[in-house]
C-alpha positions as CSV (number, residue, x, y, z in Angstrom):
1,X,-28.4,-83.3,-67.0
2,X,-29.3,-83.5,-70.6
3,X,-26.9,-85.0,-73.1
4,X,-25.2,-87.5,-70.7
5,X,-25.9,-90.4,-73.1
6,X,-24.2,-88.5,-75.9
7,X,-21.2,-87.7,-73.7
8,X,-20.9,-91.4,-72.7
9,X,-21.1,-92.6,-76.4
10,X,-18.5,-90.0,-77.4
11,X,-16.2,-91.2,-74.6
12,X,-16.5,-94.8,-75.8
13,X,-15.8,-93.8,-79.4
14,X,-12.8,-91.7,-78.4
15,X,-11.3,-94.4,-76.2
16,X,-11.7,-97.2,-78.7
17,X,-10.8,-95.3,-81.9
18,X,-8.0,-93.0,-80.8
19,X,-8.5,-90.9,-83.9
20,X,-8.9,-93.8,-86.4
21,X,-12.1,-93.1,-88.4
22,X,-12.4,-96.8,-89.4
23,X,-12.6,-97.8,-85.8
24,X,-15.2,-95.1,-85.2
25,X,-17.4,-96.6,-87.9
26,X,-17.0,-100.2,-86.7
27,X,-17.6,-99.2,-83.1
28,X,-20.7,-97.2,-84.1
29,X,-22.0,-100.3,-85.9
30,X,-21.3,-102.5,-82.9
31,X,-23.2,-100.0,-80.7
32,X,-26.2,-100.1,-83.1
33,X,-26.1,-103.9,-83.0
34,X,-26.2,-103.8,-79.2
35,X,-29.3,-101.5,-79.3
36,X,-27.8,-98.0,-78.9
37,X,-27.9,-95.8,-82.1
38,X,-25.4,-93.0,-81.5
39,X,-27.1,-90.8,-84.2
40,X,-30.3,-90.7,-82.0
41,X,-28.6,-88.7,-79.2
42,X,-27.5,-85.1,-79.1
43,X,-26.3,-82.8,-76.4
44,X,-29.9,-81.7,-75.9
45,X,-31.3,-85.3,-75.7
46,X,-33.1,-86.2,-72.5
47,X,-31.3,-88.8,-70.4
48,X,-33.0,-92.2,-70.0
49,X,-31.8,-94.3,-67.1
50,X,-32.3,-97.5,-69.1
51,X,-30.1,-96.3,-72.0
52,X,-27.4,-95.0,-69.6
53,X,-27.3,-98.4,-67.9
54,X,-27.1,-100.1,-71.3
55,X,-24.2,-97.8,-72.4
56,X,-22.4,-98.4,-69.1
57,X,-22.8,-102.2,-69.5
58,X,-21.4,-102.0,-73.1
59,X,-18.4,-99.9,-71.9
60,X,-17.7,-102.4,-69.1
61,X,-17.9,-105.3,-71.5
62,X,-15.3,-103.6,-73.7
63,X,-13.1,-102.7,-70.7
64,X,-13.7,-98.9,-70.9
65,X,-14.6,-96.3,-68.4
66,X,-17.3,-93.7,-69.0
């Protein structure tokens, strides 16, 4: 299923920000620092198991479900 990484990242951003654009920006920065650049993934991006595992680990660290 293409775009799974994008959906996971969007879910993390929605859960943390709850509509606050400042929190979206800081969360995006934190994801980049952890090695996942949200701007690199689109709905058509091929899914990479390593990236999916990394995003799941980040979500678990932050107490979120993806």
